[in-house]
N, C-alpha and C positions, 0 to 999 in steps of 0.2 A: 502494500501501499502505500510506502514513502516513495517508491519508486515513480509511484504513479502519481501521488501528490509532487513531489519537484519538480514533474514536467511540467504543468501547468504553471512551471513558475518559468519558463521556456518563452523564449518569445516567440510567437504565434506566427507561421506560413501565414503572407499574406493572402493566400487563398482562401484561408477562414473568414477574414473578412467581404472579403468578395462572394463568396459561396453564399455567406450569409444574410446578404442584399438581396441577391437575387432572389433564394428562397422567400423572402418574404414578399416580392410583387409577383411572382408567378410561381407556376410548378414547373419545377425540372422536369429532364428528359433523359433516362438511362437508356442505356443500349440493351440489345434482346440478346438471343442466345449465340453461342459460338459455334457450339458442337453440330447444332443446324446446317449453320453454314460451311462445313467443312465438309460433313457428309455427302453434300451437294459435291465437294471435290471430287468426290470416288478418288482416292490418291491410295498408292499401291502401299506394300513394304517398302519397295526402295525408296518411293518417295519421305515417307516417314525418316529411312535413318538416315536420310541424305547422301549423295554422290560425291566421286573424288574426293578431294581433300577433307571435305566438310564429312564423310562416312568415314573417314581413319580417325580423326577430331573427335566423334562421337562413337564410339566403336562401342556397344556391347554384345555381348553373346546372348541378349535377352529380343524375341522379334521386339520390332518397337510400333506397329500399328495399333492405333487408339493411342497412344500417346499422343495428344491433342498440344500438350506443351511446347514438348518438341520440334513441334513445327515452326516456332519463334527460330530457331535456329539453321532449320534444315531447308524453309519452305519460306520464307520473312515477308515476299512478295506477296504470297498467298491470305497473311494473313495481317496484311499491310493493309492490304485491297478488303478487307472485311472490316476492319475498323474503322474505315473511310467510307466505304458505305453506309452504315451506321450515323456517323457523324451528318453525311447528307441527308439521311431520313429527318433528322432533327435532334437527335443527341446532345445533352450539354456535358456529360457524365459519360466516358466510354472507357471498358475495364481493359486491361491486361487479358492475355488469354494464358494467365497463371494458375487458374484455379487449383490445379497440382502441382505445381512448383514449388514444392518443399522434397527435404529428403526423405521424410519417412512416405510420403506419395509418392517419389520416383524410384522408390526402393526396388517395386514389383515390376520395373524396368531396368532394372541396374545401373541408373544413371545418376545419381547422387551425385556424381564429381561435377556435372552442368547445373547446377542447382543456380550456384549464383548467375551464371552467365543468362538462364533461364530469365532471372527475376530482372536482371539489368538490363538484355535487351527487348524484353517483352514490353517495358515501360518506352522504351526509345523507339520501337517502332510505333505505340500506339500515339506518341507525343507527335512523329514525323509525318501519320496520317490524319490527326488531327489540324497541324497546322496547313497543309494543303487544304483540310476545308475551310480554313478561317481565311484562308488565302483568296478564293472565292467571291464569301459570300460576308465576312469581319466579324464575322461571330466568333467570340471567346469560347475555349472547348475546354475540359478536363481531364487529365488521367489519371485513372481508379485504379489503386494497385491492387486487383483481385486477390484475397485468400482465403481459399477452402478449407474444411475443415477437418482433412484429411481423411485415410481409409482406417482411423482407427480410434477408438473412442477413450477416455479419461475415465468415464465413471461409471461405464458398463461393461459385466465381464461379457468376454465371447465366450465362454464357457460352461453352460448352462451346468454343468455338476462341479463347477468351483465357481461360486457367486465374488468372492472376495477376489479373485482372479483379474488382472489388467494389464491390457497387450502393451500398454505405451506411458510413461509415468507425465507430472505436470511438467518436469523440467528437460524431459525431451520432446515434450511440443513446443515450451517456450523455445529452447535451442535451433528447432528447424525453424519455426515461425520468425527469429529471428532474422535466419540467415536468409531467408526469403525476405523479410519487409527492409533488410539492410537494401539488397539487390536493387528491390525497387523503389526506392528513394535514391540512391544511387545512378538510376533511371533515369530519376526524372519525373514520379510520378507525384502528384498534385494534390492527391486524399488516399489511404488504405481502407480499401472495402472489407469486412470481412465477413463472408456471406458466407449461407447458406446452415447455418446454427445446428447441427441437432443435439450436441451436448456442450451445456452452457460453463462446463468446468474446459474445453476446449477452446471456447470462446476467450477464456479468462484469462488464457495462458497466451492468446494472440495479442488482446488486450495490452499483457504486462510485455511482452517481447515488444511492440509497438512503442511502447515509451521508456521502453531502456533502450532504442534505435532513435527514437528523439532525442535520447536525452547526449547521444554520441553526437548526430547532427548539428546539434544546438538549434532547434527550431521544431518546433510542433505540430502537425501536420491535422489537418481534417481526418475525421475518421467515423464511418460508418459502418454500422452494425446491424445483421441481416437473419434472422432465427426463421427456421423454417419449420411448422406445422405439419405432420406426418401423417396425421387418418382423421377423422370425422371425432378424434377422441380434445382435440383441439387443442393437445399438447406436443412439446418435441417429445425428440425420442428419450431425453433422459425426464421428462417427464415433468418439464414445465408449463405452464400457462403461460399467456402473453406476459399478465400481471407481474406473475415470477420472477417472468427472463426480462422484463424490464427492471427491474427494481436489484435485480443480479447486476446487471450489467452498467445501473446509471451513474456508476461511480468514475466509469470513464469517461461520461462527459462526452457523448459522441456528437457529431452534426445531425448523422441522422439514426431513427432506430428501425427497424421495420420486419420485414416477410418475404418471403420469396420460395420458388420452386413447388414440390411435394403439390401442391394444390391450382384449380384453375380459379380465378375471378370470383368464381360465382362462389364456389365452397370456402376462400381464404376472407371473402368477406367479415363476415361476423369477429373471425381473429383480428386483424386485422383492426375494428370498431374500437373492441376491446385496448386490444394496445396506443390507439390513437388516445381516448379516453383516460391515460393514465402516463403517456409521455410528456418529459417536461423538454420536450427537444421538436425539431423535425421529424416527419415520418416517410416510410418510404413503402413502396409494393413494388414488384415485379413477378407477377403470376407467370406461371405455364401458360399453354396456349390451349387450354384445358385441360382433359387430361389422358393421357395415352390411349390408344387403340388396340386390340389383340396383338399387333405387330410392332408396336409402341411408336406407332407415327400420332404425329398431332393431329388434328384434323379441323380446328377453330379457325375460322380467318380473319385477316387484321380487321374487318369491320365487327364484326363479334368478338372480341378481345378487347379492341375499343371502347365499342360500348359500355362496357364492363368495367373498366375503367377508369371512365367518365364520370359512370358512377362512382366510381369512390369518390373521384375531386368535388363531384355536387355535393354529396355529402359529408364534406368537411373533413376527411380522414387523412390527407395526403397532401405530404411537399413535394416530393418524387416520385416518381412512375417509370416505371419500365418492363421490357421483359423476358421470362427465365425460358427455360426449356421449349423449345418448339416454336417461338416465336425469329421473327423475319428482319431486314430494314423495312417491308412492308409494313410488320404490323406496328414497328414504332412511327412510322411517319404514321397512321392512321391513328395514333397515342396522340402523338403530339398535338395532330388536328383535334381531335375528340377534346382535348382538355383546353385548348389555346381557347385563354380570355377568361377563365373558372379561376376564382378567387382560392389560391392558397389557403391549408391548414392556418387557421390561427394558434401557435402556441400557446398553452396557458402559462 
C-alpha cells in the first residue's frame, strides 16, 4: 500500500488531465477486438513464426500459430493496419496487441525471452498507427497498453482435489506484470489498461506492478481497470459482485473502471448499472458482439451492438465505450455514431 500511496505523489502524466477533460465533455470511444481481425488474415504457422532473420531471432521449439501477440514482431505492418482502421473508425483510445504479452502467458509458446520486445514494439506500432490517423483528421488519440489477466489465477485452485493449491503467487504475477508494464511505458503507452479481470487478486498484482513502474519512470499514467462477469450469477470468476470489485480496486484511483468480454451488451447491462451506481470515477464498457454461436463465431452486427451500447449512454451509465470479442471497425464506427452527442455519465 505504501508503494501505491507514494505513487500519487509523483508528477501526473499530462494525459491524465487531457483524458479527464475529454471524458467530462463527451463519451470517449475505445477500439474493438484484435483477435477477430487477425483471424481474417488467415495466417499460417510460418506467418506467425516469421521468416528469415526474424525466424532466427524468435526461434522456439513450440508452434506459434495462435500466438497473436508475436505478430507484433513477425507481422508488424498487418498489426499496425488493424490499429489504424480502428483509429479511423472513431476510436479515441486504441489498445496494444499485448493481451498475453507476459512471461507467464508466453511460457505456453516458449517465448518468454521476447516479452520486453513485444511490449515496447506493441506500443510503438499503435503510436505509428495513431499518428497516421491524426495526420489525416487532426484528432488526438491515445495508446492504451493492454494488460491481460494471464492464464493463471491467484485466488482459485486449478486442482479440485487440493483447494489450497495455487498455480501462481502474487509476487510471480507482480514480477511478470512489471516486466510487461515497463515495456509498454518504454514504448510510449499513454495509459495502462488492466482488462478482462476474472480474479481481483491478479488485478491487484497488476496494479501494484503499475505503481512500481510509475515510480521508476518518475510519472504516473492513467489507469483503466476492466473486469469480466463470467455468467448470469453477476459475479467474477473469483466470486465478486460489481460492487465488491469496485471497492477492492478503488484504492488505485483508476481513470475508469468497467466491464468487458464474456457477455453481450444486453446481458452486461444490469452489472454495468450496479458498477456505475457505486463507482467514484469514470466508467467504461466494451461488450462482445453478442454471445458466440455453436461455431464460436459472433453474429451480432454493428447496428445491433451499437443500439444496445447507445442505451448504456442514454441511461447515463458510461463515459467510455468500445467493443470486445467479435467486434470490428464497423462495430466501432457504428458505436461512435450512436453515442455522438449523448452526454457522458456524471461522476459522483
